[in-house]
A tleap script that builds the chain and sets N, CA, C and O, in Angstrom:
source leaprc.protein.ff14SB
mol = sequence {
  NMET ALA ASN ASP ILE LYS LYS GLU TYR SER
  ASN GLN GLU ILE THR VAL VAL TRP LYS PRO
  GLY LYS CYS ILE HIE ALA GLY ILE CYS VAL
  LYS THR LEU PRO ASN VAL TYR ASP PRO ASN
  GLY LYS PRO TRP ILE LYS PRO GLU ASN ALA
  SER THR GLU ALA LEU ILE LYS GLN ILE ASP
  LYS CYS PRO SER GLY ALA LEU SER TYR TYR
  ARG CASN
}
set mol.1.N position { -74.596 -16.544 80.491 }
set mol.1.CA position { -74.449 -16.264 79.077 }
set mol.1.C position { -73.539 -17.303 78.423 }
set mol.1.O position { -72.316 -17.169 78.457 }
set mol.2.N position { -74.123 -18.312 77.844 }
set mol.2.CA position { -73.357 -19.386 77.212 }
set mol.2.C position { -72.496 -18.883 76.066 }
set mol.2.O position { -71.421 -19.431 75.824 }
set mol.3.N position { -72.938 -17.862 75.360 }
set mol.3.CA position { -72.170 -17.344 74.233 }
set mol.3.C position { -70.936 -16.575 74.674 }
set mol.3.O position { -70.067 -16.291 73.850 }
set mol.4.N position { -70.837 -16.235 75.944 }
set mol.4.CA position { -69.688 -15.496 76.455 }
set mol.4.C position { -68.566 -16.407 76.942 }
set mol.4.O position { -67.468 -15.939 77.245 }
set mol.5.N position { -68.841 -17.708 77.016 }
set mol.5.CA position { -67.838 -18.646 77.508 }
set mol.5.C position { -66.689 -18.752 76.519 }
set mol.5.O position { -66.906 -18.820 75.310 }
set mol.6.N position { -65.471 -18.765 77.035 }
set mol.6.CA position { -64.308 -19.019 76.192 }
set mol.6.C position { -63.309 -19.827 76.988 }
set mol.6.O position { -63.175 -19.663 78.201 }
set mol.7.N position { -62.621 -20.690 76.298 }
set mol.7.CA position { -61.596 -21.528 76.910 }
set mol.7.C position { -60.299 -21.300 76.169 }
set mol.7.O position { -60.291 -21.085 74.957 }
set mol.8.N position { -59.196 -21.347 76.909 }
set mol.8.CA position { -57.893 -21.055 76.326 }
set mol.8.C position { -56.924 -22.208 76.548 }
set mol.8.O position { -56.891 -22.832 77.609 }
set mol.9.N position { -56.133 -22.467 75.505 }
set mol.9.CA position { -55.158 -23.561 75.515 }
set mol.9.C position { -53.871 -23.032 74.904 }
set mol.9.O position { -53.897 -22.467 73.810 }
set mol.10.N position { -52.745 -23.203 75.587 }
set mol.10.CA position { -51.499 -22.589 75.137 }
set mol.10.C position { -50.431 -23.623 74.800 }
set mol.10.O position { -50.357 -24.694 75.403 }
set mol.11.N position { -49.597 -23.261 73.804 }
set mol.11.CA position { -48.399 -24.057 73.497 }
set mol.11.C position { -47.142 -23.247 73.806 }
set mol.11.O position { -46.066 -23.577 73.307 }
set mol.12.N position { -47.249 -22.230 74.590 }
set mol.12.CA position { -46.200 -21.299 74.988 }
set mol.12.C position { -45.999 -20.168 73.978 }
set mol.12.O position { -45.728 -19.038 74.384 }
set mol.13.N position { -46.124 -20.436 72.672 }
set mol.13.CA position { -45.948 -19.385 71.664 }
set mol.13.C position { -47.254 -18.654 71.385 }
set mol.13.O position { -47.282 -17.430 71.260 }
set mol.14.N position { -48.345 -19.431 71.290 }
set mol.14.CA position { -49.660 -18.824 71.079 }
set mol.14.C position { -50.655 -19.461 72.042 }
set mol.14.O position { -50.422 -20.543 72.583 }
set mol.15.N position { -51.757 -18.770 72.239 }
set mol.15.CA position { -52.870 -19.317 73.011 }
set mol.15.C position { -54.055 -19.446 72.073 }
set mol.15.O position { -54.478 -18.477 71.443 }
set mol.16.N position { -54.585 -20.661 71.991 }
set mol.16.CA position { -55.767 -20.937 71.190 }
set mol.16.C position { -56.984 -20.619 72.049 }
set mol.16.O position { -57.096 -21.076 73.186 }
set mol.17.N position { -57.887 -19.830 71.488 }
set mol.17.CA position { -59.112 -19.447 72.190 }
set mol.17.C position { -60.275 -20.135 71.496 }
set mol.17.O position { -60.435 -20.025 70.281 }
set mol.18.N position { -61.091 -20.850 72.276 }
set mol.18.CA position { -62.274 -21.527 71.734 }
set mol.18.C position { -63.506 -20.963 72.409 }
set mol.18.O position { -63.601 -20.932 73.636 }
set mol.19.N position { -64.459 -20.511 71.584 }
set mol.19.CA position { -65.742 -19.998 72.073 }
set mol.19.C position { -66.824 -21.005 71.682 }
set mol.19.O position { -67.326 -20.975 70.558 }
set mol.20.N position { -67.186 -21.905 72.619 }
set mol.20.CA position { -68.133 -22.968 72.281 }
set mol.20.C position { -69.485 -22.458 71.802 }
set mol.20.O position { -70.147 -23.136 71.016 }
set mol.21.N position { -69.909 -21.295 72.250 }
set mol.21.CA position { -71.198 -20.745 71.830 }
set mol.21.C position { -71.244 -20.363 70.357 }
set mol.21.O position { -72.324 -20.267 69.775 }
set mol.22.N position { -70.075 -20.144 69.749 }
set mol.22.CA position { -69.996 -19.795 68.325 }
set mol.22.C position { -69.751 -21.008 67.434 }
set mol.22.O position { -69.931 -20.936 66.218 }
set mol.23.N position { -69.341 -22.123 68.037 }
set mol.23.CA position { -68.926 -23.299 67.277 }
set mol.23.C position { -70.113 -23.933 66.541 }
set mol.23.O position { -71.161 -24.182 67.137 }
set mol.24.N position { -69.932 -24.190 65.236 }
set mol.24.CA position { -70.974 -24.850 64.442 }
set mol.24.C position { -70.614 -26.309 64.175 }
set mol.24.O position { -71.305 -26.983 63.411 }
set mol.25.N position { -69.561 -26.797 64.786 }
set mol.25.CA position { -69.130 -28.196 64.693 }
set mol.25.C position { -68.931 -28.653 63.250 }
set mol.25.O position { -69.335 -29.752 62.869 }
set mol.26.N position { -68.303 -27.790 62.460 }
set mol.26.CA position { -68.009 -28.131 61.066 }
set mol.26.C position { -66.982 -29.261 60.978 }
set mol.26.O position { -66.959 -30.003 59.997 }
set mol.27.N position { -66.145 -29.390 61.988 }
set mol.27.CA position { -65.178 -30.479 62.035 }
set mol.27.C position { -63.886 -30.223 61.289 }
set mol.27.O position { -63.038 -31.112 61.209 }
set mol.28.N position { -63.717 -29.034 60.741 }
set mol.28.CA position { -62.488 -28.726 59.997 }
set mol.28.C position { -61.266 -28.840 60.909 }
set mol.28.O position { -60.211 -29.310 60.483 }
set mol.29.N position { -61.408 -28.418 62.135 }
set mol.29.CA position { -60.282 -28.492 63.072 }
set mol.29.C position { -59.861 -29.942 63.302 }
set mol.29.O position { -58.674 -30.264 63.246 }
set mol.30.N position { -60.828 -30.809 63.560 }
set mol.30.CA position { -60.532 -32.214 63.839 }
set mol.30.C position { -59.950 -32.903 62.608 }
set mol.30.O position { -59.021 -33.703 62.723 }
set mol.31.N position { -60.493 -32.596 61.434 }
set mol.31.CA position { -60.007 -33.217 60.195 }
set mol.31.C position { -58.605 -32.731 59.843 }
set mol.31.O position { -57.783 -33.502 59.347 }
set mol.32.N position { -58.337 -31.462 60.097 }
set mol.32.CA position { -57.045 -30.876 59.729 }
set mol.32.C position { -55.936 -31.267 60.699 }
set mol.32.O position { -54.839 -31.623 60.270 }
set mol.33.N position { -56.206 -31.207 61.983 }
set mol.33.CA position { -55.190 -31.497 63.002 }
set mol.33.C position { -55.758 -32.453 64.058 }
set mol.33.O position { -56.025 -32.044 65.188 }
set mol.34.N position { -55.939 -33.723 63.689 }
set mol.34.CA position { -56.536 -34.666 64.644 }
set mol.34.C position { -55.677 -34.926 65.889 }
set mol.34.O position { -56.196 -35.377 66.910 }
set mol.35.N position { -54.391 -34.651 65.814 }
set mol.35.CA position { -53.536 -34.811 66.995 }
set mol.35.C position { -53.718 -33.679 67.997 }
set mol.35.O position { -53.334 -33.800 69.161 }
set mol.36.N position { -54.309 -32.571 67.535 }
set mol.36.CA position { -54.542 -31.411 68.398 }
set mol.36.C position { -55.967 -31.417 68.929 }
set mol.36.O position { -56.192 -31.209 70.122 }
set mol.37.N position { -56.928 -31.655 68.042 }
set mol.37.CA position { -58.343 -31.564 68.390 }
set mol.37.C position { -58.946 -32.957 68.526 }
set mol.37.O position { -59.098 -33.677 67.539 }
set mol.38.N position { -59.284 -33.327 69.750 }
set mol.38.CA position { -59.892 -34.630 70.034 }
set mol.38.C position { -61.162 -34.377 70.842 }
set mol.38.O position { -61.094 -34.136 72.048 }
set mol.39.N position { -62.331 -34.430 70.177 }
set mol.39.CA position { -63.586 -34.129 70.869 }
set mol.39.C position { -63.847 -35.000 72.096 }
set mol.39.O position { -64.616 -34.614 72.976 }
set mol.40.N position { -63.213 -36.171 72.159 }
set mol.40.CA position { -63.408 -37.066 73.304 }
set mol.40.C position { -62.314 -36.922 74.353 }
set mol.40.O position { -62.378 -37.553 75.408 }
set mol.41.N position { -61.305 -36.092 74.070 }
set mol.41.CA position { -60.182 -35.941 74.993 }
set mol.41.C position { -60.438 -34.893 76.063 }
set mol.41.O position { -61.344 -34.067 75.948 }
set mol.42.N position { -59.629 -34.944 77.091 }
set mol.42.CA position { -59.658 -33.952 78.162 }
set mol.42.C position { -58.229 -33.492 78.396 }
set mol.42.O position { -57.432 -34.293 78.884 }
set mol.43.N position { -57.854 -32.286 78.089 }
set mol.43.CA position { -58.650 -31.295 77.368 }
set mol.43.C position { -58.799 -31.697 75.901 }
set mol.43.O position { -58.014 -32.497 75.390 }
set mol.44.N position { -59.779 -31.156 75.245 }
set mol.44.CA position { -60.022 -31.578 73.862 }
set mol.44.C position { -59.097 -30.877 72.875 }
set mol.44.O position { -58.951 -31.338 71.743 }
set mol.45.N position { -58.469 -29.774 73.278 }
set mol.45.CA position { -57.495 -29.086 72.426 }
set mol.45.C position { -56.127 -29.213 73.081 }
set mol.45.O position { -55.935 -28.811 74.229 }
set mol.46.N position { -55.171 -29.785 72.331 }
set mol.46.CA position { -53.797 -29.941 72.813 }
set mol.46.C position { -52.853 -29.270 71.817 }
set mol.46.O position { -52.283 -29.936 70.954 }
set mol.47.N position { -52.687 -27.945 71.937 }
set mol.47.CA position { -51.891 -27.206 70.960 }
set mol.47.C position { -50.426 -27.607 70.916 }
set mol.47.O position { -49.738 -27.316 69.938 }
set mol.48.N position { -49.946 -28.256 71.936 }
set mol.48.CA position { -48.549 -28.688 71.945 }
set mol.48.C position { -48.290 -29.807 70.939 }
set mol.48.O position { -47.137 -30.164 70.700 }
set mol.49.N position { -49.342 -30.362 70.348 }
set mol.49.CA position { -49.197 -31.468 69.400 }
set mol.49.C position { -49.059 -31.020 67.944 }
set mol.49.O position { -49.130 -31.847 67.035 }
set mol.50.N position { -48.864 -29.720 67.715 }
set mol.50.CA position { -48.646 -29.206 66.356 }
set mol.50.C position { -47.766 -27.967 66.436 }
set mol.50.O position { -47.612 -27.357 67.494 }
set mol.51.N position { -47.204 -27.619 65.310 }
set mol.51.CA position { -46.398 -26.392 65.268 }
set mol.51.C position { -47.313 -25.175 65.349 }
set mol.51.O position { -48.497 -25.237 65.020 }
set mol.52.N position { -46.738 -24.086 65.790 }
set mol.52.CA position { -47.499 -22.841 65.863 }
set mol.52.C position { -48.017 -22.461 64.485 }
set mol.52.O position { -49.152 -22.006 64.352 }
set mol.53.N position { -47.187 -22.646 63.451 }
set mol.53.CA position { -47.605 -22.291 62.087 }
set mol.53.C position { -48.799 -23.129 61.638 }
set mol.53.O position { -49.729 -22.606 61.024 }
set mol.54.N position { -48.778 -24.434 61.942 }
set mol.54.CA position { -49.894 -25.316 61.571 }
set mol.54.C position { -51.157 -24.913 62.313 }
set mol.54.O position { -52.242 -24.925 61.732 }
set mol.55.N position { -51.038 -24.559 63.575 }
set mol.55.CA position { -52.193 -24.119 64.345 }
set mol.55.C position { -52.810 -22.858 63.757 }
set mol.55.O position { -54.026 -22.770 63.590 }
set mol.56.N position { -51.967 -21.890 63.447 }
set mol.56.CA position { -52.466 -20.627 62.893 }
set mol.56.C position { -53.176 -20.855 61.563 }
set mol.56.O position { -54.251 -20.301 61.331 }
set mol.57.N position { -52.588 -21.664 60.692 }
set mol.57.CA position { -53.212 -21.949 59.389 }
set mol.57.C position { -54.579 -22.603 59.578 }
set mol.57.O position { -55.530 -22.262 58.875 }
set mol.58.N position { -54.682 -23.530 60.511 }
set mol.58.CA position { -55.952 -24.208 60.756 }
set mol.58.C position { -56.964 -23.262 61.380 }
set mol.58.O position { -58.115 -23.228 60.944 }
set mol.59.N position { -56.571 -22.499 62.380 }
set mol.59.CA position { -57.484 -21.584 63.067 }
set mol.59.C position { -58.046 -20.554 62.085 }
set mol.59.O position { -59.219 -20.190 62.168 }
set mol.60.N position { -57.215 -20.091 61.164 }
set mol.60.CA position { -57.672 -19.113 60.173 }
set mol.60.C position { -58.752 -19.677 59.252 }
set mol.60.O position { -59.448 -18.912 58.584 }
set mol.61.N position { -58.904 -21.000 59.206 }
set mol.61.CA position { -59.910 -21.633 58.355 }
set mol.61.C position { -61.206 -21.964 59.102 }
set mol.61.O position { -62.137 -22.502 58.502 }
set mol.62.N position { -61.278 -21.659 60.370 }
set mol.62.CA position { -62.479 -21.966 61.157 }
set mol.62.C position { -63.659 -21.155 60.607 }
set mol.62.O position { -63.628 -19.925 60.658 }
set mol.63.N position { -64.698 -21.819 60.084 }
set mol.63.CA position { -65.781 -21.094 59.417 }
set mol.63.C position { -66.663 -20.261 60.346 }
set mol.63.O position { -67.276 -19.290 59.903 }
set mol.64.N position { -66.735 -20.620 61.610 }
set mol.64.CA position { -67.620 -19.894 62.527 }
set mol.64.C position { -66.905 -18.801 63.310 }
set mol.64.O position { -67.548 -17.928 63.893 }
set mol.65.N position { -65.580 -18.848 63.323 }
set mol.65.CA position { -64.827 -17.914 64.148 }
set mol.65.C position { -64.782 -18.333 65.611 }
set mol.65.O position { -64.380 -17.550 66.472 }
set mol.66.N position { -65.190 -19.561 65.893 }
set mol.66.CA position { -65.160 -20.057 67.278 }
set mol.66.C position { -63.731 -20.247 67.765 }
set mol.66.O position { -63.467 -20.181 68.965 }
set mol.67.N position { -62.815 -20.483 66.841 }
set mol.67.CA position { -61.402 -20.612 67.190 }
set mol.67.C position { -60.666 -19.343 66.789 }
set mol.67.O position { -60.837 -18.833 65.682 }
set mol.68.N position { -59.858 -18.852 67.690 }
set mol.68.CA position { -58.980 -17.710 67.407 }
set mol.68.C position { -57.699 -17.935 68.214 }
set mol.68.O position { -57.563 -18.945 68.905 }
set mol.69.N position { -56.791 -17.018 68.125 }
set mol.69.CA position { -55.538 -17.156 68.872 }
set mol.69.C position { -54.944 -15.796 69.140 }
set mol.69.O position { -55.300 -14.806 68.502 }
set mol.70.N position { -54.045 -15.762 70.082 }
set mol.70.CA position { -53.199 -14.586 70.280 }
set mol.70.C position { -51.806 -15.078 70.634 }
set mol.70.O position { -51.627 -16.158 71.198 }
set mol.71.N position { -50.824 -14.254 70.288 }
set mol.71.CA position { -49.431 -14.606 70.566 }
set mol.71.C position { -49.116 -14.276 72.024 }
set mol.71.O position { -49.528 -13.243 72.553 }
set mol.72.N position { -48.383 -15.172 72.647 }
set mol.72.CA position { -48.017 -14.988 74.058 }
set mol.72.C position { -46.825 -14.068 74.185 }
set mol.72.O position { -46.372 -13.794 75.297 }
savepdb mol mol.pdb
quit
């Protein structure tokens, strides 16, 4: 089930959850926080490169809901 896949990336304060099956590749994440989201990087999400507040503001704007978070 490809739609059930989820990947998690943590900055110690929050964990960013990415569900690739829901992603519509709008690019808002990459445009908003290019130091965090690098489609060519491994891992492609590096939450330690932004503040928790900046991450939350960006994640809340994800149009597909592919990005979410929870507090650690």
